[in-house]
DRENZA-331390 format. One record per residue (C-alpha): residue number from 1; residue in three letters; x, y, z. Coordinates in Angstrom, 1 decimal. Layout:
<nodes>
(NUM; "Ala"; (X; Y; Z))
...
</nodes>
This chain:
<nodes>
(1; "Met"; (92.5; 121.1; 89.6))
(2; "Leu"; (89.6; 118.6; 89.4))
(3; "Pro"; (91.8; 115.5; 89.5))
(4; "Tyr"; (93.1; 116.4; 92.9))
(5; "Leu"; (89.6; 116.5; 94.2))
(6; "Val"; (88.9; 113.1; 92.7))
(7; "Phe"; (92.1; 111.6; 94.2))
(8; "Leu"; (91.2; 112.8; 97.6))
(9; "Leu"; (87.8; 111.2; 97.4))
(10; "Leu"; (89.4; 108.0; 96.3))
(11; "Ser"; (91.8; 108.0; 99.2))
(12; "Leu"; (88.8; 107.8; 101.5))
(13; "Ser"; (88.0; 104.3; 100.1))
(14; "Thr"; (92.6; 102.5; 98.1))
(15; "His"; (94.5; 90.4; 90.0))
(16; "Thr"; (92.2; 88.0; 90.1))
(17; "His"; (89.1; 88.5; 88.1))
(18; "Gly"; (86.0; 86.5; 88.6))
(19; "Glu"; (86.6; 85.6; 92.2))
(20; "Asn"; (84.2; 86.5; 94.9))
(21; "Pro"; (85.6; 89.4; 97.0))
(22; "Ala"; (86.4; 88.8; 100.6))
(23; "Ile"; (86.5; 92.6; 101.4))
(24; "Lys"; (84.0; 95.1; 100.1))
(25; "Leu"; (84.0; 98.9; 100.5))
(26; "Ile"; (81.2; 101.3; 99.8))
(27; "Leu"; (81.5; 105.0; 99.5))
(28; "Thr"; (78.0; 106.7; 99.8))
(29; "Asp"; (76.9; 110.0; 98.6))
(30; "Lys"; (77.3; 111.4; 102.1))
(31; "Gly"; (80.9; 110.4; 102.0))
(32; "Leu"; (81.3; 111.8; 98.5))
(33; "Gln"; (80.0; 115.2; 99.5))
(34; "Tyr"; (82.2; 115.3; 102.6))
(35; "Gly"; (85.2; 114.5; 100.5))
(36; "Lys"; (84.1; 117.2; 98.0))
(37; "His"; (84.1; 119.7; 100.8))
(38; "Leu"; (87.6; 118.8; 101.9))
(39; "Gly"; (88.8; 118.6; 98.3))
(40; "Ala"; (87.6; 122.2; 97.5))
(41; "Gly"; (89.8; 123.7; 100.2))
(42; "Phe"; (92.7; 121.5; 99.2))
(43; "Val"; (92.4; 122.5; 95.5))
(44; "Gln"; (92.1; 126.2; 96.3))
(45; "Asp"; (95.3; 126.1; 98.4))
(46; "Arg"; (97.0; 124.2; 95.6))
(47; "Ile"; (96.0; 126.7; 93.0))
(48; "Lys"; (97.4; 129.6; 95.1))
(49; "Asp"; (100.7; 127.8; 95.3))
(50; "Met"; (100.9; 127.1; 91.6))
(51; "Ser"; (103.8; 128.5; 89.6))
(52; "Phe"; (104.1; 128.8; 85.9))
(53; "Ala"; (106.9; 128.5; 83.4))
(54; "Asp"; (107.6; 131.5; 81.1))
(55; "Ile"; (104.9; 131.9; 78.5))
(56; "Lys"; (106.0; 133.0; 75.1))
(57; "Gly"; (103.8; 133.8; 72.1))
(58; "Arg"; (102.9; 136.0; 69.2))
(59; "Ile"; (99.8; 138.0; 68.3))
(60; "Gly"; (100.3; 139.1; 64.7))
(61; "Leu"; (103.5; 141.2; 64.7))
(62; "Val"; (103.6; 141.5; 68.5))
(63; "Lys"; (105.8; 139.1; 70.4))
(64; "Tyr"; (105.4; 138.7; 74.1))
(65; "Val"; (107.0; 136.9; 77.1))
(66; "Leu"; (105.2; 136.4; 80.4))
(67; "Ser"; (107.5; 135.5; 83.2))
(68; "Gly"; (107.2; 135.1; 87.0))
(69; "Val"; (103.6; 134.3; 86.7))
(70; "Ser"; (101.8; 133.5; 89.9))
(71; "Val"; (98.3; 133.3; 91.3))
(72; "Ser"; (97.5; 136.3; 93.5))
(73; "Gln"; (93.8; 135.6; 94.1))
(74; "Cys"; (91.4; 132.7; 93.7))
(75; "Asp"; (87.7; 132.5; 94.4))
(76; "Phe"; (87.1; 128.7; 94.2))
(77; "Pro"; (83.4; 127.9; 94.6))
(78; "Glu"; (82.6; 124.5; 96.1))
(79; "Pro"; (82.1; 122.2; 93.1))
(80; "Thr"; (79.2; 119.9; 92.4))
(81; "Val"; (80.3; 116.2; 92.5))
(82; "Asp"; (78.0; 113.3; 91.8))
(83; "Phe"; (78.4; 109.6; 91.1))
(84; "Tyr"; (78.1; 109.0; 87.3))
(85; "Asp"; (76.2; 105.7; 86.9))
(86; "Gly"; (78.3; 103.0; 85.4))
(87; "Val"; (81.3; 105.3; 84.9))
(88; "Gly"; (82.7; 107.1; 88.0))
(89; "Phe"; (82.4; 110.8; 89.0))
(90; "Lys"; (81.0; 113.9; 87.4))
(91; "Thr"; (82.4; 117.2; 88.7))
(92; "Met"; (81.1; 120.6; 87.8))
(93; "Ile"; (82.6; 124.0; 88.8))
(94; "Ser"; (80.9; 127.3; 87.9))
(95; "Gly"; (81.7; 130.8; 88.9))
(96; "Leu"; (85.5; 130.3; 89.4))
(97; "Asn"; (87.4; 133.6; 89.5))
(98; "Ile"; (91.2; 133.7; 89.4))
(99; "Arg"; (93.7; 136.5; 89.1))
(100; "Val"; (97.4; 136.1; 88.1))
(101; "Ile"; (100.2; 138.5; 88.0))
(102; "Gly"; (103.7; 138.6; 86.5))
(103; "Lys"; (106.2; 140.4; 84.3))
(104; "Leu"; (105.6; 141.3; 80.6))
(105; "Lys"; (108.0; 141.9; 77.8))
(106; "Ile"; (106.6; 143.0; 74.4))
(107; "Thr"; (108.5; 143.3; 71.1))
(108; "Leu"; (106.9; 145.1; 68.1))
(109; "Gly"; (109.5; 145.5; 65.4))
(110; "Phe"; (112.2; 147.7; 66.9))
(111; "Ile"; (110.0; 148.7; 69.9))
(112; "His"; (110.7; 146.9; 73.2))
(113; "Val"; (108.3; 147.5; 76.1))
(114; "Gly"; (108.5; 145.9; 79.6))
(115; "Gly"; (106.5; 146.1; 82.7))
(116; "Ser"; (104.1; 144.0; 84.7))
(117; "Phe"; (100.6; 142.8; 84.2))
(118; "Asp"; (97.6; 141.4; 86.1))
(119; "Leu"; (95.0; 139.2; 84.4))
(120; "Ala"; (91.7; 138.1; 85.8))
(121; "Ala"; (89.5; 135.4; 84.4))
(122; "Phe"; (85.8; 135.5; 85.6))
(123; "Asn"; (83.0; 133.0; 85.7))
(124; "Val"; (85.1; 130.1; 84.7))
(125; "Gly"; (83.0; 126.9; 84.2))
(126; "Val"; (84.5; 123.4; 84.0))
(127; "Thr"; (82.8; 120.0; 83.7))
(128; "Ser"; (84.7; 116.8; 84.0))
(129; "Val"; (83.6; 113.2; 83.9))
(130; "Val"; (86.1; 110.7; 85.3))
(131; "Arg"; (86.0; 107.0; 84.6))
(132; "Leu"; (87.0; 104.5; 87.2))
(133; "Gly"; (88.3; 101.0; 86.3))
(134; "Asp"; (90.5; 98.1; 87.2))
(135; "Asn"; (94.1; 98.0; 86.0))
(136; "Glu"; (95.4; 94.5; 86.9))
(137; "Gly"; (94.1; 94.8; 90.4))
(138; "His"; (94.9; 98.5; 90.8))
(139; "Leu"; (92.2; 101.2; 90.8))
(140; "Ser"; (92.5; 103.1; 87.6))
(141; "Ile"; (91.3; 106.6; 86.6))
(142; "Ser"; (90.8; 108.1; 83.2))
(143; "Ser"; (89.1; 111.1; 81.6))
(144; "Lys"; (85.8; 110.3; 79.8))
(145; "Ala"; (84.8; 113.9; 79.0))
(146; "Cys"; (85.8; 117.5; 79.7))
(147; "Ser"; (84.5; 120.9; 78.8))
(148; "Ala"; (85.6; 124.4; 79.9))
(149; "Glu"; (84.3; 127.9; 79.3))
(150; "Ile"; (85.5; 131.4; 80.5))
(151; "Gly"; (82.9; 134.1; 80.9))
(152; "Asp"; (85.3; 137.1; 80.6))
(153; "Val"; (88.9; 138.2; 80.9))
(154; "Ser"; (90.3; 141.4; 82.2))
(155; "Ile"; (93.9; 142.4; 81.6))
(156; "Asn"; (95.9; 145.4; 82.8))
(157; "Phe"; (99.5; 146.4; 82.1))
(158; "His"; (101.7; 148.5; 84.3))
(159; "Gly"; (105.1; 150.3; 83.9))
(160; "Gly"; (106.4; 150.6; 80.4))
(161; "Ala"; (103.7; 148.2; 79.2))
(162; "Ser"; (101.0; 150.6; 80.2))
(163; "Ser"; (101.7; 152.6; 77.1))
(164; "Ile"; (100.3; 149.8; 74.9))
(165; "Ser"; (97.3; 151.1; 72.9))
(166; "Lys"; (93.8; 149.9; 73.7))
(167; "Met"; (93.7; 148.1; 70.4))
(168; "Val"; (96.7; 145.9; 71.4))
(169; "Ile"; (95.1; 145.3; 74.8))
(170; "Ser"; (92.0; 144.2; 73.1))
(171; "Leu"; (94.0; 141.7; 71.1))
(172; "Phe"; (95.7; 140.4; 74.2))
(173; "Lys"; (92.4; 140.0; 76.0))
(174; "Gly"; (90.8; 137.9; 73.3))
(175; "His"; (94.0; 135.9; 72.7))
(176; "Phe"; (94.5; 135.0; 76.3))
(177; "Lys"; (90.9; 134.1; 76.8))
(178; "Gly"; (91.2; 131.6; 74.0))
(179; "Glu"; (94.6; 130.4; 75.2))
(180; "Ile"; (93.4; 129.8; 78.8))
(181; "Gln"; (90.2; 128.2; 77.8))
(182; "Gly"; (92.0; 125.8; 75.4))
(183; "Lys"; (94.5; 124.7; 78.0))
(184; "Ile"; (92.1; 123.9; 80.9))
(185; "Cys"; (91.0; 120.4; 79.7))
(186; "Pro"; (94.4; 119.3; 78.5))
(187; "Ala"; (95.8; 120.4; 82.0))
(188; "Ile"; (93.1; 118.3; 83.7))
(189; "Gln"; (93.9; 115.4; 81.4))
(190; "Gln"; (97.5; 115.6; 82.3))
(191; "Gln"; (96.7; 115.6; 86.0))
(192; "Ile"; (94.5; 112.6; 85.6))
(193; "Glu"; (97.3; 110.8; 83.8))
(194; "Asp"; (99.6; 111.7; 86.7))
(195; "Leu"; (97.1; 110.3; 89.2))
(196; "Glu"; (96.7; 107.1; 87.2))
(197; "Arg"; (100.5; 106.6; 87.4))
(198; "Gln"; (100.3; 107.1; 91.2))
(199; "Leu"; (97.4; 104.7; 91.6))
(200; "Ala"; (99.3; 102.1; 89.4))
(201; "Ala"; (102.3; 102.4; 91.8))
(202; "Ile"; (100.3; 101.8; 95.0))
(203; "Ala"; (101.0; 98.3; 96.5))
(204; "Val"; (98.2; 95.8; 96.6))
(205; "Ser"; (100.1; 93.4; 98.9))
(206; "Phe"; (101.3; 94.4; 102.3))
(207; "Gln"; (103.7; 92.6; 104.7))
(208; "Val"; (101.9; 92.1; 108.1))
(209; "Gly"; (104.5; 91.3; 110.7))
(210; "Ser"; (107.2; 88.8; 109.8))
(211; "Asp"; (104.9; 85.9; 108.9))
(212; "Leu"; (102.0; 87.1; 106.8))
(213; "Val"; (101.2; 89.1; 103.6))
(214; "Leu"; (97.8; 90.6; 103.0))
(215; "Asp"; (96.8; 90.5; 99.3))
(216; "Val"; (94.2; 93.2; 98.4))
(217; "Pro"; (94.0; 93.7; 94.7))
(218; "Leu"; (90.7; 94.6; 93.2))
(219; "Ser"; (88.7; 91.5; 92.3))
(220; "Ser"; (86.5; 93.3; 89.8))
(221; "Ser"; (85.9; 96.7; 88.2))
(222; "Pro"; (84.5; 99.4; 90.5))
(223; "Leu"; (80.7; 99.3; 90.7))
(224; "Val"; (79.2; 102.8; 90.4))
(225; "Asp"; (75.5; 103.7; 90.5))
(226; "Ser"; (73.8; 107.0; 91.1))
(227; "Ala"; (74.2; 106.8; 94.9))
(228; "Ser"; (77.4; 104.9; 95.7))
(229; "Leu"; (80.8; 103.5; 94.7))
(230; "Glu"; (81.6; 99.9; 95.6))
(231; "Leu"; (85.1; 98.5; 95.5))
(232; "Asp"; (85.6; 94.7; 95.8))
(233; "Phe"; (89.0; 93.3; 97.0))
(234; "Lys"; (90.5; 89.9; 97.1))
(235; "Gly"; (91.3; 90.1; 100.9))
(236; "Glu"; (93.5; 87.1; 101.4))
(237; "Phe"; (96.3; 86.5; 103.9))
(238; "Tyr"; (99.1; 84.1; 103.0))
(239; "Ser"; (102.4; 83.0; 104.4))
(240; "Ala"; (105.4; 85.3; 103.6))
(241; "Lys"; (107.4; 82.1; 103.2))
(242; "Asn"; (105.2; 80.0; 101.0))
(243; "His"; (102.0; 81.2; 99.2))
(244; "Thr"; (99.7; 78.3; 99.1))
(245; "Asp"; (96.0; 78.7; 98.2))
(246; "Pro"; (93.6; 77.6; 101.0))
(247; "Pro"; (91.4; 74.6; 100.4))
(248; "Phe"; (88.3; 76.7; 100.9))
(249; "Gln"; (86.6; 79.4; 98.7))
(250; "Val"; (85.2; 82.9; 99.4))
(251; "Gln"; (81.5; 82.7; 99.8))
(252; "Asn"; (79.6; 85.6; 98.2))
(253; "Phe"; (78.0; 88.1; 100.6))
(254; "Ser"; (75.9; 91.2; 100.0))
(255; "Leu"; (76.9; 94.4; 101.7))
(256; "Thr"; (74.0; 96.8; 102.1))
(257; "Arg"; (74.6; 100.5; 101.5))
(258; "Gln"; (74.0; 102.6; 104.6))
(259; "Asp"; (73.1; 106.1; 103.4))
(260; "Ser"; (73.3; 107.6; 106.8))
(261; "Tyr"; (77.0; 106.7; 106.9))
(262; "Met"; (79.9; 107.9; 104.7))
(263; "Leu"; (81.6; 104.5; 104.4))
(264; "Ser"; (80.6; 100.9; 104.8))
(265; "Ala"; (82.9; 97.9; 104.7))
(266; "Gly"; (82.4; 94.2; 104.9))
(267; "Met"; (85.0; 91.4; 105.6))
(268; "Ser"; (84.2; 87.8; 104.9))
(269; "Glu"; (85.1; 85.0; 107.3))
(270; "Phe"; (87.4; 83.9; 104.5))
(271; "Thr"; (89.9; 86.6; 105.3))
(272; "Ala"; (90.1; 85.5; 109.0))
(273; "Asn"; (90.4; 81.8; 107.9))
(274; "Ser"; (93.1; 82.6; 105.5))
(275; "Val"; (95.2; 83.8; 108.5))
(276; "Ser"; (94.5; 80.4; 110.2))
(277; "Tyr"; (95.4; 78.5; 107.1))
(278; "Ser"; (98.7; 80.4; 106.6))
(279; "Tyr"; (99.8; 79.6; 110.1))
(280; "Phe"; (98.6; 76.0; 109.9))
(281; "Ser"; (100.2; 75.3; 106.5))
(282; "Thr"; (103.6; 76.5; 107.7))
(283; "Gly"; (103.6; 74.5; 110.9))
(284; "Val"; (103.4; 77.5; 113.2))
(285; "Leu"; (100.5; 76.2; 115.3))
(286; "Val"; (102.6; 73.9; 117.4))
(287; "Ala"; (103.7; 74.3; 121.0))
(288; "Arg"; (105.6; 72.3; 123.6))
(289; "Ile"; (104.4; 72.7; 127.1))
(290; "Thr"; (106.5; 71.9; 130.2))
(291; "Asp"; (105.6; 71.9; 133.9))
(292; "Lys"; (107.5; 75.2; 134.3))
(293; "Met"; (104.9; 76.8; 132.1))
(294; "Ile"; (101.9; 75.7; 134.2))
(295; "Pro"; (100.6; 78.3; 136.7))
(296; "Ala"; (101.7; 77.6; 140.2))
(297; "Val"; (98.1; 77.7; 141.4))
(298; "Ser"; (97.1; 74.9; 139.0))
(299; "Pro"; (96.0; 71.7; 140.8))
(300; "Leu"; (97.3; 69.6; 137.9))
(301; "Arg"; (101.0; 69.4; 137.4))
(302; "Leu"; (102.9; 68.0; 134.4))
(303; "Asn"; (104.2; 64.9; 136.1))
(304; "Thr"; (103.2; 61.3; 136.2))
(305; "Ser"; (102.1; 61.4; 139.8))
(306; "Ser"; (99.7; 64.2; 139.2))
(307; "Phe"; (98.3; 62.6; 136.1))
(308; "Gly"; (97.9; 59.3; 138.0))
(309; "Lys"; (94.7; 60.7; 139.4))
(310; "Phe"; (93.2; 60.3; 135.9))
(311; "Ile"; (95.4; 57.5; 134.5))
(312; "Pro"; (96.1; 55.1; 137.4))
(313; "Gln"; (98.6; 53.0; 135.6))
(314; "Leu"; (100.8; 55.9; 134.5))
(315; "Pro"; (102.7; 56.5; 137.8))
(316; "Lys"; (103.2; 52.7; 138.2))
(317; "Leu"; (104.8; 52.4; 134.7))
(318; "Phe"; (106.7; 55.7; 134.9))
(319; "Pro"; (107.1; 56.7; 138.6))
(320; "Asp"; (108.1; 60.2; 139.6))
(321; "Leu"; (108.8; 61.6; 136.1))
(322; "Leu"; (108.1; 65.0; 134.6))
(323; "Met"; (105.9; 65.1; 131.5))
(324; "Glu"; (105.9; 67.2; 128.4))
(325; "Leu"; (103.0; 67.9; 126.0))
(326; "Ser"; (103.2; 68.6; 122.3))
(327; "Val"; (100.1; 70.6; 121.4))
(328; "Ser"; (99.2; 71.2; 117.7))
(329; "Ala"; (96.3; 71.9; 115.4))
(330; "Arg"; (95.4; 68.8; 113.5))
(331; "Lys"; (93.2; 70.7; 111.1))
(332; "Val"; (92.9; 74.4; 110.1))
(333; "Pro"; (91.2; 76.4; 112.9))
(334; "Met"; (88.1; 77.9; 111.3))
(335; "Phe"; (86.1; 81.0; 112.1))
(336; "Ser"; (82.4; 81.1; 111.5))
(337; "Phe"; (80.6; 84.5; 111.4))
(338; "Leu"; (77.0; 84.1; 112.6))
(339; "Pro"; (74.4; 86.8; 113.4))
(340; "Gly"; (75.8; 88.6; 116.5))
(341; "Glu"; (78.5; 86.0; 117.2))
(342; "Val"; (81.9; 84.8; 116.1))
(343; "Gln"; (82.7; 81.2; 116.5))
(344; "Leu"; (86.2; 79.6; 116.4))
(345; "Gly"; (86.7; 75.9; 116.1))
(346; "Leu"; (90.1; 74.5; 117.3))
(347; "Pro"; (90.7; 70.9; 116.3))
(348; "Gly"; (93.7; 70.0; 118.4))
(349; "Met"; (96.0; 67.1; 119.0))
(350; "Val"; (97.9; 66.6; 122.3))
(351; "Thr"; (100.8; 64.1; 122.5))
(352; "Ala"; (102.1; 63.4; 126.0))
(353; "Phe"; (105.6; 62.3; 126.8))
(354; "Ala"; (107.4; 61.2; 129.9))
(355; "Val"; (110.7; 63.0; 130.5))
(356; "Gln"; (113.3; 60.4; 131.4))
(357; "Asn"; (116.1; 61.2; 133.8))
(358; "Asn"; (118.5; 61.4; 130.8))
(359; "Ala"; (116.1; 64.0; 129.2))
(360; "Thr"; (114.9; 61.6; 126.5))
(361; "Leu"; (111.2; 61.6; 125.8))
(362; "Thr"; (109.0; 58.5; 125.9))
(363; "Pro"; (105.6; 58.7; 124.1))
(364; "Leu"; (102.7; 58.0; 126.4))
(365; "Phe"; (99.4; 58.7; 124.6))
(366; "Lys"; (97.7; 60.9; 122.1))
(367; "Leu"; (94.4; 62.9; 122.6))
(368; "Gln"; (92.2; 64.8; 120.3))
(369; "Ala"; (91.3; 68.1; 122.0))
(370; "Asp"; (88.5; 69.8; 120.2))
(371; "Ser"; (87.4; 73.2; 121.4))
(372; "Val"; (84.7; 75.6; 120.2))
(373; "Phe"; (84.8; 79.2; 121.3))
(374; "Ser"; (82.1; 81.8; 120.8))
(375; "Gly"; (82.6; 85.5; 121.1))
(376; "Gln"; (81.1; 89.0; 120.6))
(377; "Val"; (82.8; 91.9; 118.9))
(378; "Ser"; (82.0; 95.6; 119.4))
(379; "Ile"; (83.5; 98.9; 118.5))
(380; "Ser"; (83.7; 101.9; 120.7))
(381; "Gly"; (85.5; 105.1; 119.7))
(382; "Asn"; (88.6; 104.0; 117.8))
(383; "Lys"; (88.9; 100.6; 119.5))
(384; "Val"; (87.5; 97.2; 118.6))
(385; "Arg"; (86.7; 95.2; 121.7))
(386; "Gly"; (85.6; 91.6; 122.3))
(387; "Ser"; (84.7; 88.8; 124.7))
(388; "Ala"; (85.0; 85.1; 124.4))
(389; "Ala"; (83.4; 82.0; 126.0))
(390; "Leu"; (84.0; 78.3; 125.8))
(391; "Ser"; (81.0; 76.7; 124.0))
(392; "Asn"; (82.3; 73.1; 123.8))
(393; "Phe"; (85.4; 71.1; 124.8))
(394; "Thr"; (86.0; 67.3; 124.3))
(395; "Leu"; (88.9; 65.0; 124.8))
(396; "Thr"; (89.1; 61.7; 122.8))
(397; "Leu"; (91.8; 59.1; 123.3))
(398; "Val"; (93.5; 58.4; 119.9))
(399; "Ser"; (96.2; 56.0; 120.9))
(400; "Ser"; (98.0; 54.9; 124.1))
(401; "Glu"; (101.4; 53.3; 124.9))
(402; "Ile"; (100.2; 52.7; 128.5))
(403; "Gly"; (96.9; 51.0; 127.9))
(404; "Pro"; (93.3; 52.4; 127.7))
(405; "Phe"; (92.0; 55.0; 130.1))
(406; "Lys"; (88.9; 57.1; 130.5))
(407; "Thr"; (89.2; 60.8; 129.6))
(408; "Thr"; (86.0; 62.1; 131.3))
(409; "Asp"; (87.6; 63.4; 134.5))
(410; "Leu"; (90.6; 64.9; 132.7))
(411; "Glu"; (88.2; 66.6; 130.2))
(412; "Asn"; (86.2; 68.1; 133.0))
(413; "Leu"; (89.3; 69.4; 134.7))
(414; "Leu"; (90.7; 71.0; 131.6))
(415; "Arg"; (87.3; 72.5; 130.7))
(416; "Phe"; (87.3; 74.1; 134.2))
(417; "Gly"; (90.8; 75.3; 133.8))
(418; "Ile"; (90.0; 77.0; 130.5))
(419; "Lys"; (87.0; 78.7; 131.9))
(420; "Thr"; (88.6; 79.8; 135.1))
(421; "Gly"; (92.2; 80.3; 134.1))
(422; "Val"; (92.6; 81.0; 130.4))
(423; "Leu"; (89.4; 82.9; 129.5))
(424; "Pro"; (89.6; 85.5; 132.3))
(425; "Glu"; (93.0; 86.6; 131.1))
(426; "Leu"; (92.0; 86.5; 127.5))
(427; "Asn"; (88.9; 88.5; 128.1))
(428; "Ala"; (90.8; 91.1; 130.0))
(429; "Lys"; (93.0; 91.7; 126.9))
(430; "Leu"; (90.0; 91.6; 124.6))
(431; "Gly"; (88.3; 94.1; 126.8))
(432; "Glu"; (91.2; 96.5; 126.5))
(433; "Gly"; (90.6; 96.5; 122.7))
(434; "Val"; (92.7; 97.1; 119.7))
(435; "Val"; (93.1; 100.6; 118.3))
(436; "Leu"; (92.0; 100.9; 114.7))
(437; "Pro"; (94.6; 102.2; 112.3))
(438; "Ser"; (94.1; 105.8; 111.0))
(439; "Leu"; (94.6; 107.0; 107.4))
(440; "His"; (96.0; 110.4; 106.8))
(441; "His"; (94.6; 111.7; 110.1))
(442; "Ile"; (91.1; 110.6; 109.3))
(443; "Gln"; (89.1; 109.9; 112.4))
(444; "Leu"; (86.1; 107.6; 112.6))
(445; "Val"; (82.8; 109.1; 113.9))
(446; "Asn"; (80.1; 107.0; 115.4))
(447; "Pro"; (81.3; 103.7; 113.9))
(448; "Val"; (79.1; 100.6; 114.0))
(449; "Leu"; (80.2; 97.0; 113.8))
(450; "Lys"; (77.8; 94.1; 113.3))
(451; "Val"; (78.6; 90.4; 112.9))
(452; "Lys"; (76.3; 88.9; 110.2))
(453; "Lys"; (76.1; 85.5; 108.6))
(454; "Gly"; (79.4; 85.0; 106.8))
(455; "Phe"; (80.9; 88.5; 107.2))
(456; "Val"; (81.4; 91.4; 109.5))
(457; "Asp"; (79.6; 94.6; 108.6))
(458; "Phe"; (81.3; 98.0; 109.5))
(459; "Ser"; (79.9; 101.5; 108.9))
(460; "Ser"; (81.2; 104.9; 109.9))
(461; "Asn"; (81.3; 108.6; 109.3))
(462; "Val"; (84.7; 110.2; 109.2))
(463; "Ala"; (86.2; 113.5; 110.1))
(464; "Val"; (89.6; 115.1; 109.4))
</nodes>
């Protein structure tokens, strides 16, 4: 019964050793005690639904068969669960009372007696220490120690079995007390082994959409002290088509335990940047822009006449032609997490073409377009919301097939267009927020999100 409680506690939290983790998760004692409370009800319900195979045995010359055994009553006290420093969890149950009923057949020589029985075990005490570990990136669980003791057993026979003498009943009582007491820890061990197999089968990589995979194996063994459990995960996105390691490393960060919250989590900027690298390395960050895609209210059209205001020689060399732009990232877009702020640097390249009457494209010029956006992130209820602003934007002429020209006026116009056209629409969507995923109907209570240097810090209580 104890392993199910442990598994529920772990579910509130679930191979590359030696790497700095990009994602950290801390379960505090407050979270452990809430999980214990939920687990107690879960275990009691499970005990009541337990069924048993027929039990056959012998006491001296007396042979017996117990069949149709089921639990009719269970008084399951809330256990004591604590972190066990350097190991895992220590769980203690005292004062457990359980009553089972079933059918009984007894054979003593040529005498055959049948009937029913009820058996009650009082003041059952169990102590179990569970060790947590890392099994090739999967969270592992094993039994370190277990002890069990039964205070007393009461047994009654009904029907034909009620004719059994008090001496035989006394034999049954002592026998069953020893049998039950001896089976508790092996049963717990078996359940722990079953949970270990379940944990080993849990995926540590997840497909995200059609393009990305999130890799979240444990990066080290669980860290357990007297007040918390910390789990460290790799936390890297990579392309579903081609797994290439990014050219940057995870920078170590320290996630502070928040004892007033049940859970705390930290995500390094590495995780966000691994998304950028995945898209960049597979050539996804490329777009072709035509005049049809430009809003009708824009004063700047994608044609040589409109661009002639900024590049006077352009309409003379290519009069009355549409233009097309190829926009791409020339380097990996990088996120920087700073205290209270998220920055995103977009190093772009814009290649302009003239669209000839026969639809062929003639190269005109190349511009470096470098943007820096800053933003704030907040959490409200079950939604993460944000806002963004343009911190810097520059255009630099890289090469030109039509001769040199100044980019200052074009840069100012595009900066104005980003601020008045792109950002309002983007901020409207960011303001709507993104709903946080739920796990097994667990709801976040009073969540807090803070951006710190190098990582995002998230803390919350939970409710089921």
